[in-house]
C-alpha positions in Angstrom: -0.1 0.0 0.0 2.9 2.4 0.9 4.4 1.6 -2.6 1.2 2.6 -4.3 0.9 5.9 -2.4 4.5 6.6 -3.4 4.0 6.0 -7.0 0.7 8.0 -7.0 2.6 10.9 -5.4 5.3 10.5 -8.2 2.6 10.4 -10.9 1.0 13.6 -9.3 4.3 15.4 -9.4 5.1 14.5 -12.9 1.6 15.4 -13.9 1.9 18.7 -12.1 5.5 19.4 -13.9 4.2 18.3 -17.3 1.2 21.0 -16.9 3.8 23.5 -15.7 6.1 22.7 -18.7 3.2 22.8 -21.2 2.1 26.2 -19.9 5.6 27.6 -20.2 6.0 26.2 -23.7 2.7 27.9 -24.8 4.0 31.3 -23.3 7.1 31.1 -24.9 5.4 31.1 -28.3 7.6 28.2 -29.9 4.8 27.6 -32.5 5.3 31.3 -33.9 9.2 30.6 -34.0 8.6 27.4 -35.8 6.2 29.0 -38.3 8.9 31.8 -39.0 11.3 29.2 -39.6 9.2 27.4 -42.1 9.0 30.7 -44.1 12.4 31.8 -44.9 11.4 34.9 -46.8 9.5 36.3 -44.2 12.4 35.7 -41.9 14.9 37.3 -44.0 12.4 40.3 -44.3 12.2 40.6 -40.5 15.9 40.2 -40.2 16.6 42.7 -42.9 14.2 45.3 -41.4 15.7 44.7 -37.9 19.1 45.4 -39.4 18.0 48.6 -41.0 16.4 49.9 -37.8 19.5 49.0 -35.7 21.8 50.6 -38.0 19.6 53.9 -38.1 19.6 53.7 -34.2 23.4 53.5 -34.1 23.8 56.4 -36.6 21.4 58.6 -34.6 22.7 57.5 -31.3 26.6 58.0 -32.4 25.5 61.5 -33.9 23.8 62.5 -30.5 26.9 61.2 -28.4 29.4 63.1 -30.9 27.4 66.3 -30.6 27.4 65.9 -26.7 31.1 65.3 -26.7 31.8 68.2 -28.8 29.7 70.6 -26.7 31.1 69.5 -23.6 34.7 69.9 -25.3 33.9 73.4 -26.5 32.6 74.3 -23.0 35.9 72.9 -21.4 38.0 74.9 -24.0 36.0 77.9 -23.0 37.3 77.4 -19.2 41.0 77.7 -21.0 42.5 74.9 -18.9 46.2 74.5 -19.9 46.3 70.9 -20.9 42.8 70.9 -22.5 43.4 74.1 -24.2 46.5 73.0 -25.6 44.9 70.0 -26.8 42.0 71.9 -28.4 44.5 74.4 -30.0 46.5 71.6 -31.4 43.5 70.1 -33.1 42.4 73.4 -34.5 45.9 73.9 -35.8 45.8 70.5 -37.5 42.4 71.3 -39.0 43.6 74.5 -40.3 46.7 72.8 -41.9 44.6 70.4 -43.7 42.2 72.9 -45.0 45.0 75.1 -46.3 46.3 72.2 -48.5 44.9 72.5 -52.0 43.2 69.2 -53.3 
């Protein structure tokens, strides 16, 4: 009798775990992934669009960070700190020299 109760308890726990696993699989949308992989052109389209938007986001982000860096560098240069002022003056000299060379 104890063996039957132990087996029943094990079966109940396994049933509970199977129901939990089934619920997690349904929530993870595995069927949608499988359907997507069965249509390679649709997958290609989604990946392509994802790459375009990712590239656009990188470009916008880099522009914003670069503008912020230049703004801060301008403000620091306006403080006329010796080391940073020399650095900015050197960059300005290099830019002027490159602009004065005819193409």
